[in-house]
C-alpha positions as CSV (number, residue, x, y, z in Angstrom):
1,M,65.4,-17.2,-17.0
2,N,63.8,-17.0,-20.4
3,R,65.7,-19.4,-22.7
4,S,64.6,-17.6,-25.8
5,L,66.9,-14.7,-24.9
6,F,70.0,-17.0,-25.3
7,D,70.1,-19.6,-28.1
8,F,72.8,-22.0,-28.9
9,S,73.5,-25.3,-30.8
10,P,73.9,-28.7,-29.1
11,A,77.4,-30.1,-29.1
12,K,78.5,-31.9,-32.2
13,W,78.9,-35.2,-30.4
14,F,75.3,-35.3,-29.0
15,P,73.3,-38.1,-30.6
16,T,70.4,-35.7,-31.6
17,K,71.0,-32.1,-32.6
18,D,67.7,-31.2,-34.4
19,K,66.1,-28.5,-32.2
20,A,62.7,-29.2,-33.5
21,V,63.0,-32.9,-32.4
22,L,64.4,-31.8,-29.1
23,E,61.5,-29.4,-28.4
24,Y,58.9,-32.0,-29.5
25,C,60.3,-34.7,-27.1
26,R,60.8,-32.2,-24.3
27,N,57.2,-31.1,-24.4
28,I,55.5,-34.5,-24.5
29,R,53.1,-34.6,-21.5
30,R,52.6,-37.6,-19.2
31,E,49.1,-38.3,-20.6
32,E,50.6,-38.6,-24.1
33,M,53.3,-41.0,-23.4
34,E,51.6,-44.4,-23.4
35,T,51.6,-45.6,-27.1
36,T,51.9,-48.7,-29.2
37,N,53.3,-48.4,-32.7
38,A,52.7,-50.6,-35.7
39,N,55.5,-52.9,-34.8
40,G,54.0,-53.7,-31.4
41,Y,56.5,-51.5,-29.5
42,S,54.5,-50.4,-26.4
43,V,55.3,-47.6,-23.8
44,R,53.7,-48.1,-20.4
45,V,54.1,-45.7,-17.5
46,V,54.1,-47.5,-14.1
47,P,55.1,-46.6,-10.5
48,H,57.9,-49.3,-10.4
49,P,59.3,-50.5,-13.7
50,S,61.7,-52.8,-12.0
51,S,58.8,-54.7,-10.4
52,A,57.1,-54.9,-13.8
53,V,60.2,-56.3,-15.4
54,A,60.7,-58.8,-12.6
55,T,57.1,-60.0,-13.0
56,E,57.5,-60.5,-16.8
57,L,60.8,-62.3,-16.4
58,F,59.3,-64.6,-13.8
59,N,56.5,-65.3,-16.3
60,Y,59.1,-66.3,-18.9
61,V,60.7,-68.7,-16.5
62,L,57.3,-70.1,-15.4
63,C,56.2,-70.7,-19.0
64,S,59.5,-72.3,-19.9
65,D,58.9,-74.8,-17.1
66,V,55.2,-75.5,-17.5
67,E,55.4,-75.7,-21.3
68,D,58.8,-77.5,-21.1
69,K,60.1,-75.1,-23.7
70,K,63.6,-73.9,-24.4
71,T,63.8,-70.1,-23.8
72,V,66.7,-67.9,-24.8
73,I,67.1,-64.6,-23.0
74,V,69.8,-61.9,-23.3
75,F,70.4,-60.4,-19.9
76,P,71.8,-57.0,-18.8
77,N,73.9,-56.6,-15.7
78,S,73.9,-55.9,-12.9
79,W,70.2,-56.0,-11.9
80,K,70.5,-57.7,-8.5
81,N,67.1,-56.8,-7.1
82,I,65.2,-58.0,-10.2
83,Y,67.2,-61.2,-10.5
84,S,67.1,-62.1,-6.8
85,A,63.3,-61.5,-6.7
86,V,62.7,-63.8,-9.7
87,A,64.9,-66.5,-8.2
88,H,63.2,-66.1,-4.8
89,M,59.7,-66.6,-6.4
90,C,60.9,-69.6,-8.3
91,N,62.5,-71.2,-5.2
92,K,59.3,-70.6,-3.2
93,Y,56.9,-72.1,-5.7
94,N,59.3,-74.8,-7.1
95,I,59.5,-73.3,-10.6
96,S,62.4,-74.8,-12.5
97,A,64.7,-72.7,-14.8
98,R,66.0,-75.8,-16.5
99,N,64.9,-74.6,-19.9
100,I,66.5,-71.1,-19.7
101,H,69.5,-70.4,-21.9
102,A,71.1,-67.1,-20.8
103,F,73.4,-64.7,-22.6
104,C,75.1,-61.8,-20.9
105,M,74.7,-58.8,-23.2
106,D,78.1,-57.2,-22.5
107,E,81.3,-57.3,-20.5
108,W,84.4,-55.1,-19.8
109,A,87.5,-55.3,-21.9
110,D,91.0,-53.7,-22.0
111,E,92.5,-51.6,-24.8
112,N,94.0,-54.7,-26.4
113,G,90.6,-56.4,-26.8
114,N,91.0,-58.9,-23.9
115,V,87.7,-59.7,-22.1
116,A,87.6,-59.3,-18.4
117,P,87.3,-62.8,-16.7
118,I,84.2,-63.5,-14.5
119,T,86.7,-63.7,-11.6
120,Y,87.3,-59.9,-12.0
121,G,85.3,-58.2,-9.2
122,P,83.2,-55.9,-11.3
123,S,82.8,-58.4,-14.1
124,L,79.3,-58.1,-15.6
125,G,79.2,-61.9,-16.3
126,G,80.4,-62.6,-12.8
127,H,77.6,-60.4,-11.4
128,F,75.0,-62.2,-13.5
129,M,76.1,-65.6,-12.3
130,R,76.0,-64.5,-8.6
131,E,72.8,-62.5,-8.8
132,F,70.7,-64.8,-11.1
133,Y,72.1,-68.3,-11.5
134,M,73.4,-68.8,-8.0
135,Q,70.2,-67.5,-6.4
136,F,68.2,-70.5,-7.7
137,R,68.1,-73.6,-5.6
138,E,70.5,-76.1,-7.0
139,D,67.7,-78.4,-8.2
140,L,66.0,-75.6,-10.1
141,R,69.1,-74.1,-11.9
142,P,69.7,-74.5,-15.6
143,K,72.7,-76.5,-16.7
144,L,75.9,-74.5,-16.3
145,S,76.5,-75.0,-20.0
146,Q,73.3,-73.0,-20.7
147,M,74.8,-69.8,-19.1
148,H,76.8,-67.8,-21.7
149,Y,79.1,-65.0,-21.0
150,Y,81.9,-63.4,-23.0
151,T,85.4,-64.8,-23.2
152,N,88.4,-64.2,-25.5
153,D,87.4,-67.3,-27.4
154,N,83.8,-66.5,-28.2
155,I,83.8,-62.8,-29.1
156,E,83.8,-63.4,-32.9
157,Y,80.9,-65.7,-33.0
158,Y,78.8,-64.6,-30.0
159,S,75.9,-63.3,-32.2
160,D,76.0,-66.5,-34.1
161,L,75.8,-68.5,-30.9
162,I,72.7,-66.6,-29.8
163,D,71.1,-67.2,-33.2
164,E,72.0,-70.9,-33.2
165,T,70.7,-71.5,-29.6
166,G,67.6,-69.5,-30.2
167,D,66.7,-70.8,-33.6
168,G,67.3,-67.5,-35.3
169,G,67.5,-65.2,-32.4
170,A,66.7,-64.7,-28.7
171,D,63.2,-65.1,-27.4
172,L,63.7,-62.0,-25.2
173,I,66.2,-59.2,-24.7
174,I,66.0,-57.3,-21.5
175,S,67.6,-53.8,-21.4
176,A,67.8,-50.2,-20.3
177,T,69.2,-47.1,-22.0
178,G,72.4,-45.3,-21.2
179,W,73.1,-41.6,-21.1
180,I,74.4,-41.5,-24.7
181,G,71.3,-43.4,-25.9
182,H,73.0,-46.8,-26.1
183,T,71.6,-50.2,-25.4
184,A,74.1,-52.7,-24.0
185,F,77.4,-51.1,-25.1
186,I,76.1,-50.3,-28.6
187,D,77.6,-46.8,-28.5
188,P,77.3,-44.2,-31.2
189,A,80.4,-42.6,-32.8
190,T,82.6,-45.6,-32.2
191,Q,84.7,-47.6,-34.6
192,K,82.8,-50.8,-33.8
193,F,79.4,-49.4,-34.7
194,K,80.4,-47.2,-37.5
195,A,78.1,-47.5,-40.5
196,D,77.1,-45.4,-43.5
197,T,73.4,-46.3,-43.3
198,L,70.9,-47.4,-40.8
199,E,70.4,-50.7,-42.8
200,E,74.2,-51.4,-42.5
201,F,74.1,-50.5,-38.8
202,L,71.4,-53.0,-38.1
203,Q,73.5,-55.9,-39.4
204,I,76.5,-55.3,-37.1
205,K,77.2,-58.3,-34.8
206,A,78.6,-58.5,-31.3
207,G,82.3,-57.6,-30.8
208,F,84.9,-55.3,-29.2
209,V,83.8,-51.7,-28.5
210,D,85.7,-48.5,-28.0
211,N,83.2,-46.9,-25.6
212,H,81.9,-43.4,-26.0
213,R,83.2,-40.8,-23.5
214,L,79.8,-40.3,-22.0
215,T,79.4,-44.1,-21.4
216,I,82.8,-44.1,-19.6
217,I,81.6,-41.3,-17.4
218,Q,78.3,-43.0,-16.6
219,N,80.1,-46.3,-15.8
220,S,82.5,-44.5,-13.5
221,M,79.5,-43.8,-11.2
222,G,79.5,-47.5,-10.3
223,F,83.3,-47.7,-10.1
224,G,84.2,-45.9,-6.9
225,G,82.1,-42.7,-7.0
226,G,83.2,-41.3,-10.3
227,D,86.9,-42.4,-10.5
228,L,87.4,-42.3,-14.2
229,Y,90.9,-43.8,-14.0
230,H,89.4,-46.9,-12.3
231,T,86.8,-47.4,-15.1
232,P,87.3,-49.6,-18.1
233,C,87.2,-47.6,-21.4
234,Y,86.5,-50.6,-23.6
235,S,84.0,-53.5,-23.7
236,V,82.5,-56.3,-25.6
237,S,78.8,-56.1,-26.5
238,I,75.9,-57.6,-28.5
239,G,75.2,-55.7,-31.7
240,P,72.2,-54.2,-33.4
241,R,71.7,-57.5,-35.3
242,D,71.0,-59.3,-32.0
243,V,68.4,-56.7,-31.1
244,M,66.7,-57.1,-34.4
245,H,66.7,-60.9,-34.4
246,A,65.1,-61.1,-31.0
247,R,61.4,-62.0,-30.9
248,N,60.5,-59.8,-28.0
249,H,62.1,-56.9,-26.0
250,L,61.6,-55.7,-22.5
251,E,63.0,-52.4,-21.2
252,R,62.9,-50.3,-18.0
253,H,63.5,-46.6,-17.7
254,D,63.8,-45.9,-14.0
255,L,67.4,-45.3,-13.3
256,G,68.7,-42.3,-11.3
257,Y,72.4,-41.9,-11.8
258,C,72.4,-38.2,-11.1
259,G,71.0,-38.4,-7.6
260,G,67.5,-38.3,-8.9
261,Y,65.6,-38.3,-12.1
262,S,67.4,-35.4,-13.9
263,S,66.1,-33.8,-17.1
264,W,69.2,-35.3,-18.7
265,E,68.0,-38.8,-18.2
266,R,64.4,-38.0,-19.0
267,M,65.4,-36.4,-22.2
268,I,67.4,-39.3,-23.5
269,S,64.5,-41.6,-22.6
270,R,62.1,-39.5,-24.6
271,L,64.5,-39.3,-27.6
272,Q,64.8,-43.1,-27.7
273,I,61.0,-43.6,-27.5
274,Y,59.6,-40.7,-29.5
275,G,62.5,-39.4,-31.6
276,P,63.7,-40.5,-35.0
277,I,65.1,-44.0,-35.5
278,C,68.8,-43.5,-36.2
279,K,72.2,-45.1,-35.6
280,D,73.3,-42.0,-33.7
281,L,70.9,-43.0,-30.9
282,P,71.2,-46.8,-31.0
283,A,68.4,-47.6,-28.5
284,S,65.9,-45.9,-30.9
285,I,66.0,-49.1,-33.0
286,Y,63.7,-50.7,-30.4
287,Q,61.0,-48.8,-32.2
288,L,61.4,-51.2,-35.1
289,T,60.8,-54.2,-32.8
290,K,58.0,-55.8,-30.8
291,G,58.3,-55.2,-27.0
292,T,57.4,-53.2,-24.0
293,I,59.2,-50.4,-22.3
294,Y,58.2,-49.6,-18.7
295,V,58.8,-45.9,-17.8
296,S,58.5,-44.7,-14.2
297,E,56.2,-41.9,-13.1
298,D,59.3,-39.9,-12.2
299,M,60.9,-40.4,-15.6
300,A,57.6,-39.3,-17.2
301,R,57.5,-36.0,-15.4
302,P,57.4,-33.0,-17.7
303,I,60.7,-31.3,-18.3
304,E,59.9,-27.8,-17.0
305,P,62.1,-24.8,-17.6
306,M,63.4,-25.0,-14.0
307,D,64.9,-28.4,-14.8
308,L,67.1,-26.6,-17.3
309,I,68.6,-24.1,-14.9
310,A,71.9,-25.2,-13.5
311,F,72.2,-22.7,-10.7
């Protein structure tokens, strides 16, 4: 099918609608993808991004132990394989995580703004505690008071708590990007992250989020095989200010929610990395920061015309 025979405009709620930008990102070749911009934001294509992230996280824990240095990290959830691998290596080589101060980047909430408790089965904070904290030998764990997750009592000052603990911001934020181009639950076209300018957007702190429809659909894939009625529609999340205040950033683009690496996921990845920096695609703000994004070989595959044919 020749796409030039049938032209149409992207939906109004898509984060990027400029056809020139879309075609540019769609046509970037594998050999063109590895770049480092003036801010120190690096793109690296590797066979297994999860392994690369696990190695870097282990190094952060190792350095915090050897240098006896407080290290503040904002963690995504749930990344069981990465967290358990790091804890296993620390347990094997007697690396203490005593200096790690952890902050969960997001959590589910109800329509009234109540935060899901960590005792709730799918709780993101609960997953983090089980998959990271509890995997360490008891003698190697940080103090429980150094593990921070959302509650009804700390929503309003969560960003300030990160800044206070990290002397101005986190040492590291670990993240991935969702279908709508969010990082954490920093969703576009929501009341929480509504802003007139990019500069205003970058100052928004953590808080209650009315999640985007596409985020809800994506989340439903982990809540009983697509049962939308069983999926929370609201959340609490870090804000753009927390991303900008962090001293380093570590991302992975290797997910496969659609039963494989669909052109959908590859496209949003490319838009984040190579498209314009804008509040409509929140993860694009990482281009303004220092960090590394590890992209899998599958995610770096060219988006060929056959990928765009539904039937």
